[in-house]
C-alpha positions in Angstrom: -33.4 18.2 -29.6 -33.6 22.0 -29.1 -30.4 23.9 -28.5 -31.3 25.2 -25.1 -32.3 21.6 -24.0 -29.1 20.1 -25.4 -27.0 22.8 -23.7 -28.7 22.2 -20.4 -28.3 18.4 -20.8 -24.6 18.8 -21.6 -24.0 21.1 -18.7 -25.7 18.7 -16.2 -23.9 15.7 -17.7 -20.4 17.4 -17.7 -21.0 18.9 -14.2 -21.5 15.4 -12.8 -18.3 14.0 -14.4 -15.8 15.4 -11.9 -17.9 14.1 -9.0 -17.9 10.6 -10.6 -14.2 10.8 -11.3 -13.4 11.8 -7.7 -15.5 9.2 -6.1 -13.3 6.3 -5.1 -14.4 2.8 -5.9 -16.0 0.8 -3.1 -12.7 -1.0 -2.8 -11.5 0.5 0.4 -12.8 -2.4 2.3 -11.6 -3.2 5.8 -10.2 -6.5 4.4 -7.6 -4.5 2.4 -6.5 -2.1 5.1 -2.8 -2.4 5.6 0.4 -1.1 4.0 -1.0 -1.1 0.4 -3.8 1.3 -0.6 -5.8 1.3 -3.9 -3.3 3.6 -5.7 -0.3 1.5 -4.8 -2.2 -1.7 -5.7 -2.8 -0.2 -9.2 0.9 0.6 -9.5 1.9 -2.9 -8.5 -0.6 -4.3 -11.0 1.0 -2.2 -13.7 4.5 -3.4 -12.7 3.2 -7.0 -13.0 2.0 -6.4 -16.6 -1.4 -4.5 -16.6 -1.1 -1.9 -19.3 -4.8 -1.0 -19.7 -6.2 -0.7 -16.2 -9.9 -1.6 -15.9 -10.6 -2.2 -12.3 -9.0 -2.3 -8.8 -11.0 -3.7 -6.0 -10.7 -5.4 -2.7 -12.1 -9.0 -3.0 -11.7 -11.9 -0.5 -9.1 -10.1 1.5 -6.8 -9.2 -1.4 -6.5 -6.4 -4.0 -7.5 -7.5 -7.5 -6.2 -5.5 -10.4 -7.9 -6.2 -13.7 -7.2 -5.0 -17.2 -5.3 -5.9 -20.3 -1.6 -6.6 -20.9 0.6 -5.3 -23.7 -0.7 -8.1 -26.1 -4.3 -7.1 -25.4 -5.1 -10.2 -23.3 -7.2 -9.9 -20.2 -5.0 -10.0 -17.0 -5.8 -10.1 -13.3 -3.2 -9.6 -10.6 -4.0 -10.5 -7.0 -2.0 -8.5 -4.4 -1.5 -9.0 -0.7 -2.8 -5.8 1.0 -0.3 -6.0 3.8 3.0 -6.1 1.9 2.2 -5.7 -1.8 3.4 -9.1 -2.8 1.9 -10.4 -6.0 0.0 -13.5 -5.0 -1.2 -14.6 -8.5 -1.3 -13.4 -12.1 -3.9 -14.8 -14.5 -4.1 -14.1 -18.2 -6.9 -15.1 -20.5 
C-alpha cells in the first residue's frame, strides 16, 4: 500500500469514527419511552453488576443491558423503562 493511499484511507476511516460514536443505537424505541432513557438504563445495568458494557437496547418493551460481570461471565439485565426497576438478571 502506497503512503498517499494509506494516509487517505486512514483519514477517511478516522473521520468517520466520531460520526459512528455519536450515532445512538436504534434503541430509542417508542416501547421504552418513559422515565428511563438509554444512558440511565446503562447506569442501572452497571449498578446491577455489568462491568463491561456491550449493548443497551429496547427489546419487548424493556431495556436490555448486556455485557460481562466482574468475573467475566456474560450478564443481561432487564429494566423497566418507566421506573428503572430491575426486572431480571441473567448470568451465563
